[in-house]
N, C-alpha and C positions, 0 to 999 in steps of 0.2 A: 674607712677611708679618710674621714674627717680627722680622726686621731692621728693617722699617719702624716697627713699634710701639716697638721699642727706641730708634730714632733720633728718632722724632717721637711721643712718647706723648700729647701734648696734642692734636695733629692727629687722631690715631687715636681719642681719646676724643670729640672733637667729632663725627667721622664716626659713631661708635657711637651717640651720643645722638640724632643726626638720624635714623639708621636705626631706632632703637628707637621714637622718637616717631612716625615714619611707620608702623611696623608696628602700633602701637596703633590708629592711625586706620584702617588697612586692616581690622583685626579688627572695630573698632566699626562701620564702614560696610559690611563684607563686600564690599569692592571694592578692586581694585588700581589701577584707572584713575581712579576717582572717590572716593578715600579721604577727601578733605577734607570733602566736602559733607554727609556724614551721620555726622560724628564729633564728639562733645562735646569731646574733647580739642583737636581742631583749632580749634574756635571759641573755647575757653577760652584758647588760646595765641596767638590772632590779635591783632595790633596794630590798633586802630581808635580814632581820635580821640574820638568821642562816648562811648566806654566807658573811655577811658584812666584817668580819675580814679578809677574804681572798680576798675580792674585794671592798676595801674602795672607789675606784673611782666611784662606782655606786651612791654615795651620790650626785654626780653632773651629771653623764650620764643619770640617770633615768629621770631627768628633761627635757631631749631632746628626749625621746623615747615615743611612743604612741601605744595604743592597735590596732587601726585601723584607716582608713581614716576619719571616723566620729569623733572620739576622737581628731585626729589631727586638723581637720578643725575647730571644735568648739573652741579649745584652741587658734589656730592661728588667728581666726577672732577676738577674744577678745584681743589678744596681739597687733594686728595691730590697733585695735580701740583705745586702751588706751596707748600703748607703746610710740607712737610719742610724745604725750603731756608730758609724764613724762620725756622722754629723752631730749626734748627741754628745760624743766624746770631745770633739774639737770645738763645737760651737758653730753657728751658722756661717758667720763671716769667714772664719779661718778655713772651714771646710770648703766653702765656695772658692776661695783663693787657691787652695790646694788642688781642687778639681781642675780649675783653669790651667794651672801650671802643669798638671799631669797631662792634660790634652796637648798642650804645647810641647811638652817634653817628648811625648810619644811621636808627635809629628816631626820634631827635630831628628829623632832616631831614624824615622823612615826616610827623611830627605837626605841624610848622610849615608845610610846603609842600603837603601833600596830606592834610589833617586828616580828610576824610571817606572816604578810600580804605583799606579793609581790606588789610593787608599781612602776608605771611609769607615766609620764605626766608632762606637764609644769604648771598644774593648781595650785600647791603650790606656785610657784613664781608669778603666775597671781593674786592670792589672796593678796599677798604682794603688788603688783602693784596697786590693787584696793584701799588699804589703802593709798598708796602714792598719788593716784589721788585726794583723799580728801585733802591731804596736798597741792597739786598743786592749787586746787581751793581756798583753804583758803589763801594761800600766795598771790594770785592775787585778793583777795577781792571779789570773785565770789560767787554766790548762791550755797550753799553746798547740797541742796536737791537732785540734780541729782546724784552726786557721792555717797552720802550716800544711796540713794535708790538702786543704782547698787550694793553696798556692801551687803545690806540687802537681795536683791533678790538672790544674789549668795549664801549667807549663808543659806537661805531657801532652795535653790536648793540642797545644800549639804546634808541637813537633810531629804529631801523627795525622793531623787533619790537613787536607789540602784547601787552598783558597783563603787561608787566614794570613794576617799580616804578622810575620815572624818578628820583624824589627819593631813594629808598632807595639806588640805585646811585650817583648823583652825591654824595649825602651821605656814603656810605661812602668814595668816592674822595677827597673833600675831607679827611675825618678821617685817612685813610691818608697823604695828603701832609703834613698837619700833624704827625702822629706821626713820620713819617720824618725830619723836621727835627731831632728829638730822639734817635731810636733809634740813629742811626749816628754820634753824636758820639763823639769819642775819650775824653771824660770819662764814665765809667760812671754817675756820679751824675746826670748830665743825662738819661739814659735814663728813670729812674724819676720824676724831677721833671717831665719832659715828659708822661709818661703820666698822672701825678697831676693836672697842670694841665688837660690835655684832659678828663680824667674830671670834674673840677670844673666846667668850662664846660658840658659835656654834661649833667651832673647838674642844673645850674641851669635849662637849657633844658627838660629833661624836667619838672622841678618846676613851672616856670611853666605849661607846657602842661597839667599835671594840676590846675592851679588851687590849688596849695599856698599861694600867697600872695595869693589872691583874684583 
């Protein structure tokens, strides 16, 4: 555990925040299995189109909130599994920035494509990380079949399972693909330029959905 935290402190911090947020909801609701539905924090952190203009911070907080312990565990297992590889490849700061942009990008996709659908969970950002994992393997000259299979398996899961955020997943995957075009360039300046550019586009999409410009 200590080695993991040392190697991937940003990933460890994300996991910690998600678990802490879930723990608060469990305490508020007095339930482990239905922690979301009787928690004021859960509702306050939920991304929901009709309330987004009044609560724009939910574009980021929703990515750290989960419905129940099963939802949390599934997402955190995947994050722990792939997060360290990507964080070590990108460096802590670039990885953190990419993760935040991925959360925001997934939220923007939900707001534009599923405006009336309340959404929480880290899975949008995780789908972006899946795309980045392919970039990691490619940059290292490794066999791409394993990460591509992982991406395809998760896309299939999105379409066959009920109760998942289709546009959150697909939006996150698209953001991850776009970010990957920049993150693994041989010119380091391109990494940050790309993240900043994607952040700018996502920011405009979120602002428009919040009615900032009428």
